[in-house]
ROBA-805190 format. One record per residue: residue in three letters; z, y, x of N, C-alpha, C, CB in turn. Coordinates in nm, 4 decimals, padded with zeros to 6 digits. Glycine has a CB too. Layout:
> res  nZ  nY  nX  caZ  caY  caX  cZ  cY  cX  cbZ  cbY  cbX
> Ala  Z  Y  X  Z  Y  X  Z  Y  X  Z  Y  X
...
END
This chain:
> res  nZ  nY  nX  caZ  caY  caX  cZ  cY  cX  cbZ  cbY  cbX
> Unk  -13.0167  17.8095  -15.1708  -13.0503  17.9368  -15.2301  -13.0590  17.9245  -15.3822  -13.1818  17.9889  -15.1726
> Unk  -13.1021  17.8122  -15.4335  -13.1155  17.7991  -15.5785  -12.9801  17.7955  -15.6475  -13.1939  17.6738  -15.6129
> Unk  -12.8763  17.7516  -15.5778  -12.7435  17.7515  -15.6392  -12.6972  17.8937  -15.6661  -12.6422  17.6788  -15.5496
> Unk  -12.7223  17.9837  -15.5734  -12.6842  18.1234  -15.5926  -12.7610  18.1867  -15.7069  -12.7072  18.2025  -15.4651
> Unk  -12.8870  18.1517  -15.7203  -12.9686  18.2047  -15.8295  -12.9173  18.1506  -15.9627  -13.1182  18.1679  -15.8095
> Unk  -12.8822  18.0225  -15.9664  -12.8290  17.9638  -16.0892  -12.6971  18.0272  -16.1293  -12.8110  17.8141  -16.0725
> Unk  -12.6117  18.0527  -16.0315  -12.4837  18.1175  -16.0592  -12.5049  18.2591  -16.1110  -12.3961  18.1198  -15.9334
> Unk  -12.5942  18.3316  -16.0486  -12.6219  18.4684  -16.0922  -12.6820  18.4699  -16.2326  -12.7166  18.5379  -15.9934
> Unk  -12.7713  18.3767  -16.2603  -12.8317  18.3694  -16.3927  -12.7264  18.3333  -16.4970  -12.9463  18.2669  -16.3942
> Unk  -12.6386  18.2382  -16.4655  -12.5319  18.2008  -16.5575  -12.4382  18.3166  -16.5854  -12.4538  18.0841  -16.5024
> Unk  -12.4029  18.3912  -16.4828  -12.3164  18.5076  -16.4998  -12.3851  18.6149  -16.5831  -12.2760  18.5645  -16.3637
> Unk  -12.5124  18.6371  -16.5590  -12.5860  18.7379  -16.6357  -12.5977  18.6984  -16.7831  -12.7257  18.7587  -16.5758
> Unk  -12.6284  18.5718  -16.8094  -12.6401  18.5265  -16.9484  -12.5052  18.5302  -17.0203  -12.6978  18.3846  -16.9533
> Unk  -12.3985  18.4933  -16.9495  -12.2660  18.4986  -17.0102  -12.2272  18.6433  -17.0408  -12.1615  18.4332  -16.9178
> Unk  -12.2576  18.7342  -16.9508  -12.2319  18.8760  -16.9761  -12.3120  18.9278  -17.0933  -12.2632  18.9579  -16.8532
> Unk  -12.4360  18.8825  -17.1056  -12.5188  18.9221  -17.2187  -12.4603  18.8708  -17.3497  -12.6615  18.8707  -17.2008
> Unk  -12.4176  18.7443  -17.3513  -12.3557  18.6871  -17.4715  -12.2283  18.7624  -17.5056  -12.3252  18.5370  -17.4516
> Unk  -12.1466  18.7928  -17.4044  -12.0215  18.8652  -17.4265  -12.0486  19.0035  -17.4866  -11.9434  18.8787  -17.2944
> Unk  -12.1467  19.0731  -17.4314  -12.1802  19.2067  -17.4823  -12.2365  19.2030  -17.6230  -12.2794  19.2740  -17.3905
> Unk  -12.3240  19.1065  -17.6499  -12.3845  19.0951  -17.7834  -12.2822  19.0549  -17.8889  -12.4986  18.9937  -17.7812
> Unk  -12.1780  18.9815  -17.8471  -12.0760  18.9358  -17.9410  -11.9719  19.0446  -17.9682  -12.0076  18.8104  -17.8872
> Unk  -11.9837  19.1587  -17.9041  -11.8945  19.2703  -17.9323  -11.7906  19.2978  -17.8264  -11.8265  19.2467  -18.0590
> Unk  -11.8056  19.2428  -17.7083  -11.7070  19.2614  -17.6032  -11.7074  19.3982  -17.5391  -11.7277  19.1610  -17.4995
> Unk  -11.8129  19.4744  -17.5578  -11.8211  19.6055  -17.4951  -11.7562  19.7171  -17.5732  -11.9613  19.6396  -17.4721
> Unk  -11.7092  19.6891  -17.6951  -11.6523  19.7932  -17.7794  -11.5124  19.8360  -17.7411  -11.6515  19.7478  -17.9187
> Unk  -11.4357  19.7470  -17.6818  -11.3012  19.7815  -17.6401  -11.1930  19.7508  -17.7419  -11.2963  19.9238  -17.6072
> Unk  -11.2302  19.7150  -17.8631  -11.1294  19.6790  -17.9620  -11.0752  19.5395  -17.9294  -11.1887  19.6836  -18.1063
> Unk  -10.9428  19.5231  -17.9314  -10.8851  19.3943  -17.8911  -10.9384  19.2752  -17.9719  -10.7350  19.4002  -17.9046
> Unk  -10.9550  19.2898  -18.1013  -11.0059  19.1795  -18.1824  -11.1491  19.1438  -18.1465  -10.9974  19.2145  -18.3293
> Unk  -11.2304  19.2454  -18.1225  -11.3706  19.2219  -18.0876  -11.3825  19.1582  -17.9491  -11.4497  19.3538  -18.0922
> Unk  -11.2987  19.2016  -17.8566  -11.3021  19.1455  -17.7218  -11.2581  18.9994  -17.7242  -11.2123  19.2272  -17.6265
> Unk  -11.1542  18.9689  -17.8020  -11.1085  18.8300  -17.8129  -11.2169  18.7418  -17.8740  -10.9800  18.8219  -17.8974
> Unk  -11.2846  18.7938  -17.9760  -11.3942  18.7187  -18.0381  -11.5071  18.6972  -17.9383  -11.4469  18.7923  -18.1631
> Unk  -11.5443  18.8014  -17.8654  -11.6530  18.7910  -17.7681  -11.6173  18.6929  -17.6566  -11.6853  18.9290  -17.7088
> Unk  -11.4897  18.6914  -17.6163  -11.4469  18.5958  -17.5136  -11.4602  18.4531  -17.5652  -11.3014  18.6235  -17.4705
> Unk  -11.4228  18.4307  -17.6899  -11.4347  18.2962  -17.7485  -11.5806  18.2532  -17.7577  -11.3700  18.2923  -17.8883
> Unk  -11.6668  18.3431  -17.8015  -11.8096  18.3117  -17.8102  -11.8649  18.2798  -17.6718  -11.8878  18.4289  -17.8735
> Unk  -11.8242  18.3555  -17.5704  -11.8698  18.3311  -17.4339  -11.8206  18.1958  -17.3828  -11.8219  18.4431  -17.3410
> Unk  -11.6970  18.1606  -17.4165  -11.6434  18.0309  -17.3740  -11.7208  17.9165  -17.4388  -11.4937  18.0201  -17.4091
> Unk  -11.7539  17.9298  -17.5662  -11.8339  17.8266  -17.6327  -11.9738  17.8179  -17.5728  -11.8431  17.8548  -17.7828
> Unk  -12.0306  17.9327  -17.5373  -12.1621  17.9342  -17.4730  -12.1573  17.8589  -17.3398  -12.2100  18.0798  -17.4508
> Unk  -12.0542  17.8851  -17.2593  -12.0416  17.8161  -17.1313  -12.0181  17.6664  -17.1503  -11.9278  17.8767  -17.0499
> Unk  -11.9401  17.6292  -17.2519  -11.9167  17.4871  -17.2799  -12.0473  17.4180  -17.3192  -11.8116  17.4705  -17.3922
> Unk  -12.1283  17.4846  -17.3997  -12.2568  17.4273  -17.4403  -12.3502  17.4126  -17.3199  -12.3231  17.5150  -17.5486
> Unk  -12.3504  17.5115  -17.2323  -12.4344  17.5040  -17.1124  -12.3890  17.3895  -17.0217  -12.4306  17.6377  -17.0353
> Unk  -12.2578  17.3703  -17.0090  -12.2058  17.2608  -16.9270  -12.2412  17.1256  -16.9883  -12.0535  17.2734  -16.9108
> Unk  -12.2368  17.1160  -17.1198  -12.2724  16.9915  -17.1870  -12.4197  16.9582  -17.1658  -12.2414  17.0010  -17.3366
> Unk  -12.5055  17.0575  -17.1786  -12.6486  17.0362  -17.1555  -12.6734  16.9945  -17.0105  -12.7288  17.1641  -17.1890
> Unk  -12.6048  17.0590  -16.9160  -12.6218  17.0229  -16.7752  -12.5767  16.8797  -16.7492  -12.5438  17.1194  -16.6857
> Unk  -12.4659  16.8387  -16.8107  -12.4178  16.7009  -16.7929  -12.5147  16.6007  -16.8540  -12.2786  16.6840  -16.8555
> Unk  -12.5684  16.6333  -16.9690  -12.6654  16.5431  -17.0315  -12.7916  16.5305  -16.9474  -12.7010  16.5922  -17.1719
> Unk  -12.8397  16.6418  -16.8943  -12.9576  16.6368  -16.8081  -12.9290  16.5594  -16.6801  -13.0049  16.7781  -16.7743
> Unk  -12.8098  16.5762  -16.6237  -12.7743  16.5033  -16.5023  -12.7649  16.3535  -16.5286  -12.6422  16.5550  -16.4460
> Unk  -12.7236  16.3162  -16.6486  -12.7110  16.1740  -16.6792  -12.8470  16.1067  -16.6972  -12.6275  16.1551  -16.8045
> Unk  -12.9512  16.1847  -16.7204  -13.0850  16.1286  -16.7368  -13.1508  16.0946  -16.6035  -13.1723  16.2253  -16.8132
> Unk  -13.1024  16.1511  -16.4959  -13.1601  16.1230  -16.3640  -13.1190  15.9839  -16.3197  -13.1155  16.2287  -16.2596
> Unk  -13.2143  15.8957  -16.2891  -13.1785  15.7591  -16.2523  -13.1018  15.7497  -16.1205  -13.3025  15.6755  -16.2436
> Unk  -13.1218  15.8430  -16.0311  -13.0525  15.8367  -15.9018  -12.9462  15.9445  -15.8877  -13.1524  15.8493  -15.7885
> Unk  -12.9101  16.0087  -15.9979  -12.8117  16.1156  -15.9922  -12.6690  16.0647  -15.9817  -12.8248  16.2025  -16.1129
> Unk  -12.5758  16.1552  -15.9588  -12.4360  16.1142  -15.9412  -12.3736  16.0574  -16.0677  -12.3543  16.2310  -15.8943
> Unk  -12.4236  16.0916  -16.1835  -12.3683  16.0405  -16.3076  -12.4170  15.8980  -16.3341  -12.4056  16.1323  -16.4243
> Unk  -12.5350  15.8651  -16.2846  -12.5939  15.7332  -16.3099  -12.5186  15.6206  -16.2396  -12.7386  15.7320  -16.2659
> Unk  -12.4474  15.6506  -16.1325  -12.3778  15.5455  -16.0590  -12.2458  15.5056  -16.1237  -12.3529  15.5900  -15.9176
> Unk  -12.2056  15.5717  -16.2278  -12.0823  15.5357  -16.2987  -11.9648  15.6177  -16.2492  -12.0523  15.3868  -16.2822
> Unk  -11.8481  15.5879  -16.3025  -11.7300  15.6658  -16.2649  -11.6904  15.6388  -16.1201  -11.6128  15.6337  -16.3584
> Unk  -11.6244  15.7359  -16.0613  -11.5782  15.7204  -15.9243  -11.4598  15.6254  -15.9205  -11.5405  15.8564  -15.8633
> Unk  -11.4504  15.5449  -15.8173  -11.3352  15.4529  -15.8103  -11.2057  15.5297  -15.7831  -11.3575  15.3463  -15.7001
> Unk  -11.0985  15.4797  -15.8391  -10.9684  15.5417  -15.8162  -10.9155  15.4994  -15.6797  -10.8681  15.5033  -15.9281
> Unk  -10.8561  15.5940  -15.6120  -10.7990  15.5633  -15.4816  -10.6496  15.5459  -15.4974  -10.8312  15.6739  -15.3780
> Unk  -10.5930  15.4545  -15.4233  -10.4495  15.4394  -15.4343  -10.3947  15.3160  -15.3768  -10.4104  15.4461  -15.5699
END
């Protein structure tokens, strides 16, 4: 259940960032700018999540890279 809440919160925050950056105006330049700002926001959120995951001693990032199959 918490995954759905996290997804909904992420979508709501991204929509808020998009709207605040000018995406609701309808002008092509403003929409493109708002999309770029939203993409940077999502990239920053993913970076923070990866950093937090790497701090967990028993998390999936702590065990190192996955072995290559072949």
